[in-house]
Structure formats: C-alpha cells, structure tokens
VEXDREN-2710 file (C-alpha; in Angstrom, 1 decimal):
% VEXDREN-2710
k/r/px/py/pz
1/VAL/34.0/38.2/6.1
2/LEU/35.5/35.2/5.0
3/ASP/32.5/32.8/4.1
4/THR/33.8/30.3/6.2
5/ALA/31.9/29.3/9.2
6/GLY/33.9/27.9/12.7
7/GLN/32.0/25.7/15.2
8/LYS/32.6/24.9/18.6
9/GLY/30.5/21.8/18.8
10/THR/27.6/22.5/20.6
11/GLY/25.5/22.0/17.5
12/LYS/27.4/18.5/16.8
13/TRP/26.5/17.3/20.5
14/THR/22.8/18.5/20.0
15/SER/22.8/16.4/17.1
16/VAL/24.7/13.2/18.2
17/ASN/22.3/13.1/21.0
18/ALA/19.3/13.5/19.0
19/LEU/20.8/10.6/16.9
20/ASP/21.1/8.7/20.3
21/LEU/17.7/9.3/21.5
22/GLY/15.7/9.0/18.1
23/ILE/14.6/12.7/17.8
24/PRO/14.4/14.0/14.2
25/ALA/16.1/17.4/15.0
26/ALA/17.4/17.4/11.3
27/SER/17.0/21.2/11.0
28/VAL/19.4/21.6/13.9
29/ALA/21.9/19.0/12.3
30/GLU/21.5/20.5/9.0
31/ALA/22.9/23.7/10.4
32/VAL/25.8/22.1/11.3
33/PHE/26.7/20.5/8.4
34/ALA/25.9/24.0/6.2
35/ARG/29.2/25.5/8.6
36/ILE/31.0/22.0/7.8
37/ILE/30.4/22.7/3.9
38/SER/31.2/26.2/4.3
39/SER/34.7/25.1/5.5
40/GLN/35.5/23.8/2.7
41/LYS/35.8/26.9/0.7
42/ASP/38.9/25.6/-1.7
43/GLU/36.9/22.7/-2.6
44/ARG/33.7/25.2/-3.4
45/VAL/35.9/27.6/-5.0
46/ARG/36.8/24.7/-7.5
47/ALA/33.5/23.3/-7.9
48/SER/32.2/26.6/-8.7
49/LYS/33.8/26.6/-11.8
50/ILE/32.6/23.2/-13.1
51/LEU/29.2/22.4/-12.0
52/LYS/26.5/24.8/-13.1
53/GLY/23.2/26.1/-11.5
54/PRO/20.0/26.8/-12.5
55/THR/18.8/29.7/-15.4
56/GLY/16.3/32.1/-13.9
57/LEU/13.4/29.6/-13.3
58/GLY/12.8/31.0/-10.2
59/LYS/11.6/34.4/-11.9
60/GLY/7.6/34.1/-11.5
61/ILE/7.6/33.9/-8.2
62/GLU/7.9/37.4/-5.9
63/ILE/9.8/37.4/-3.2
64/THR/9.3/40.2/0.0
65/VAL/11.2/40.9/3.3
66/GLU/7.6/39.8/4.6
67/ALA/8.1/36.7/2.7
68/VAL/11.5/36.2/4.3
69/ARG/10.7/37.2/8.0
70/ASP/7.9/34.6/7.6
71/ALA/10.0/31.5/6.4
72/LEU/12.9/32.5/9.0
73/TYR/9.8/32.8/12.0
74/CYS/8.3/29.3/10.9
75/SER/11.8/27.3/10.6
76/LYS/13.2/29.2/13.9
77/LEU/10.3/27.4/15.6
78/CYS/10.8/24.4/13.6
79/CYS/14.3/24.4/15.4
80/TYR/12.7/24.9/19.1
81/ALA/10.4/22.2/18.7
82/GLN/12.9/19.8/17.9
83/GLY/15.3/21.1/20.5
84/PHE/12.8/20.9/23.3
85/GLU/11.2/17.5/21.5
86/LEU/14.9/16.8/22.4
87/TYR/14.6/18.0/25.5
88/ALA/11.5/16.0/26.7
89/GLN/12.8/12.6/25.5
90/ALA/16.4/13.2/27.3
91/SER/13.8/13.9/30.7
92/ILE/12.1/10.6/30.0
93/ASP/15.4/8.5/29.0
94/TYR/17.6/9.7/31.6
95/LYS/14.5/10.1/34.5
96/TRP/15.6/14.3/34.7
97/ASN/12.0/15.5/35.4
98/LEU/12.4/18.5/33.4
99/ASN/10.9/21.3/33.5
100/LEU/10.6/22.5/29.9
101/ALA/8.6/25.7/30.7
102/ALA/11.1/26.9/33.4
103/ILE/14.4/26.0/30.5
104/ALA/12.4/28.5/28.2
105/GLN/12.7/31.2/30.7
106/ILE/16.2/30.6/31.6
107/PHE/17.1/30.7/28.0
108/ARG/15.7/34.4/27.9
109/GLY/17.8/35.5/30.7
110/GLY/20.9/35.1/28.8
111/CYS/21.6/32.0/26.3
112/ILE/22.8/32.4/22.2
113/ILE/19.4/31.2/21.5
114/ARG/17.1/33.7/23.1
115/ALA/14.5/35.3/21.8
116/ARG/11.4/37.1/22.3
117/PHE/9.2/34.1/21.3
118/LEU/10.8/32.1/24.6
119/GLN/8.0/33.9/26.4
120/LYS/5.7/32.3/24.3
121/ILE/7.4/29.1/24.7
122/THR/6.9/29.2/28.0
123/GLU/3.8/29.9/28.2
124/ALA/2.7/27.0/25.8
125/PHE/4.3/24.3/28.6
126/GLU/3.0/26.1/31.3
127/LYS/-0.7/25.6/29.7
128/ASN/0.5/21.8/28.7
129/GLU/3.8/20.5/30.6
130/LYS/2.9/17.2/28.5
131/LEU/3.0/19.0/25.0
132/ASP/4.0/16.7/22.4
133/ASN/5.5/19.3/20.3
134/LEU/5.5/23.2/20.0
135/LEU/3.5/22.8/16.6
136/VAL/0.6/22.0/18.1
137/ASP/0.6/24.7/20.7
138/PRO/-3.0/27.0/19.6
139/TYR/-0.7/29.6/19.4
140/PHE/1.9/28.8/17.2
141/THR/-0.5/26.5/15.0
142/SER/-2.1/29.8/14.0
143/GLN/1.1/31.5/13.4
144/VAL/2.7/28.6/11.0
145/HIS/-0.9/28.5/9.3
146/LYS/-0.5/32.4/8.8
147/ALA/3.2/32.3/7.8
148/GLN/3.1/28.9/6.0
149/ASP/2.7/30.4/2.0
150/ASN/5.5/32.5/2.2
151/TRP/7.8/29.8/3.8
152/ARG/7.0/27.5/1.2
153/LYS/7.1/30.2/-1.6
154/VAL/10.9/31.3/-0.3
155/VAL/12.0/27.5/-0.1
156/ALA/10.7/26.9/-3.9
157/ARG/12.1/30.3/-5.0
158/ALA/15.6/29.8/-3.5
159/ALA/15.7/26.4/-5.2
160/LEU/14.7/27.3/-8.2
161/ASP/17.8/29.8/-8.1
162/GLY/20.0/27.7/-6.7
163/VAL/20.6/29.4/-3.2
164/PRO/21.2/26.8/-0.8
165/VAL/18.9/27.5/2.4
166/PRO/19.5/24.6/4.2
167/VAL/17.3/25.0/7.1
168/PHE/14.8/26.3/5.6
169/SER/14.5/23.5/3.5
170/SER/14.7/20.9/6.2
171/ALA/12.7/23.0/8.6
172/LEU/9.8/22.7/5.8
173/SER/10.4/18.8/5.0
174/TYR/10.1/18.4/8.5
175/TYR/6.9/20.8/9.6
176/ASP/5.2/18.6/6.4
177/SER/6.3/15.2/7.6
178/TYR/4.9/16.1/11.1
179/ARG/1.8/17.0/10.0
180/ALA/1.2/14.1/7.6
181/GLU/-1.0/10.8/8.7
182/THR/1.1/8.7/6.4
183/LEU/4.6/8.9/5.1
184/PRO/6.0/6.6/2.5
185/ALA/8.2/5.1/5.1
186/ASN/6.1/1.8/4.3
187/LEU/8.0/1.3/1.2
188/LEU/11.2/1.9/2.8
189/GLN/10.0/-0.9/5.4
190/ALA/9.0/-3.4/2.8
191/GLN/12.7/-2.8/1.3
192/ARG/14.5/-3.5/4.8
193/ASP/11.9/-6.9/4.9
194/TYR/12.8/-7.6/1.4
195/PHE/16.6/-7.4/1.7
196/GLY/17.4/-7.6/5.4
197/ALA/13.9/-9.5/6.6
198/HIS/13.5/-6.7/9.3
199/THR/9.9/-7.4/9.5
200/TYR/7.0/-4.9/9.4
201/GLU/4.0/-3.9/10.5
202/ARG/0.7/-4.1/9.0
203/VAL/-2.2/-1.3/9.0
204/ASP/-5.1/-3.3/9.6
205/ALA/-3.1/-5.3/12.2
206/PRO/-2.6/-4.0/16.1
207/ARG/0.7/-1.8/16.8
208/GLY/3.3/-4.3/18.0
209/GLU/2.5/-7.3/15.6
210/PHE/5.1/-7.9/13.1
211/PHE/5.0/-9.8/9.8
212/HIS/7.2/-11.2/7.4
213/ILE/7.0/-11.6/3.2
214/ASP/8.4/-14.9/2.3
215/TRP/9.9/-12.9/-0.9
216/PRO/11.5/-15.9/-2.9
217/ASP/7.6/-17.7/-3.1
218/PRO/5.8/-16.0/-6.5
219/LYS/2.4/-15.6/-4.2
220/ARG/4.4/-13.7/-1.5
221/PRO/2.3/-15.0/1.7
222/GLN/2.6/-12.4/4.4
223/LEU/3.8/-14.3/8.1
224/LYS/3.3/-13.5/11.3
225/ALA/7.4/-13.3/12.9
226/SER/6.4/-14.4/15.8
227/GLU/5.5/-18.1/14.3
228/LEU/8.8/-17.9/13.0
229/GLY/10.8/-17.0/15.7
230/MET/11.9/-13.8/14.2
231/SER/12.6/-10.4/16.0
232/ARG/12.4/-6.7/14.6
END
C-alpha cells in the first residue's frame, strides 16, 4: 500500500469548526495535516535524499508494545476530549442543547470513530452533564495517570529516532497544556501589546481589566486600557 492517505473532508470540517469556535482541537487538526503531508509523496522522496535525521539518539529508551498501547490510549482519549469539547461549545453557541452522553452512545451504534470506551464516555457525561473535559472525569484521569509515563517515553523515543508521531506528540502537548496552571502565553500577550497595542490582563487585577504598557517610555508605565479608550 502506497504511503499516501486520502481524505473526504470530515477532518477538515472539524478542524475549521474548532478554529471558528475557539476550541483547541490540535490533535484532530494534526491528523488532517499528517494526511496532507503524506500526499506530498514525490516531494518527500526528493527531501529524503537531502535532509538527514538523528543517529541513534533514542537507543537508551526501551519501548514495549504495552508502552505504544498506552500512548495510543492516551492520545485517542485526548482526541475524544477535544471533539466533545467542540460539541459542547457548539451547543452553547448555536443553542443546540446537545446531549453529549447520547451522542457517545450513538457513536457506539455504528460510526467510524466507534470504540469500546465510548461507554465510559457515556457514563462520564451521565454522571456530570457539565463536565469540563473528559480528562477530568475520575475514571479517565486515573487511566491517564497510569499510562502517561509510557506515553511520554514513546513520544520521546520517536523524536530521538526521527520517527514522526504527529498526533501522539500533539495530544501530549494538549494534555500538558490543559493540566498547566500557568502557561508561557504571558510572554505572547506582552509581545502582542508591544507590536500591536493589543493590551493584556494582569495576575494581580480582576479578570476583564486590561492594561497597556507605554513601551517607548524607558520607565515602561502600565496604563489601564479603559482610561486610554483602548479596546482589546
């Protein structure tokens, strides 16, 4: 079988909808991009003769079938978590009043994404219909805690050996971002304020109160955006 994957467009639609609704479905989008780069067969063949990969950096990390199974489980869970978060946001924005537990059950009846643990997803939303994310359901939390060391090893070994695992890698970044109380987006927002006066919030001020730094001033005074007549 030639290593070029086609697509009918459902993954693309999902990715576009996620962007429109502001949902971080990065792993779903990464799966689409992986198909796209696979279709660039001739270009990849040419690049393979020019670009070199690593030389045995990952030999010290032993990978078992069980480790790959754990990585697959955790990555798959993150994809479902992103998808159901997308449903939840669409339900709010479009006033659809979706029943997420029922949707998971429908998928079990016959669908390309059906899986045994959809029953666990059904149970998670039946217990808590306002569940923020599948990752914080007690059952799934315990499963990820047990499997995450193997997941990290698989992604690390793949990176050190130059083996692309785009969805495994993206899902792990999603998990680590979602569990992080603090992310380096403060630097990003400061940069946005510097080059575009987009303002920022402060950790010591109420949410929704925005500030702007007068960057040309050597003292870098922080001014309230509302007093400057600035919008976000």
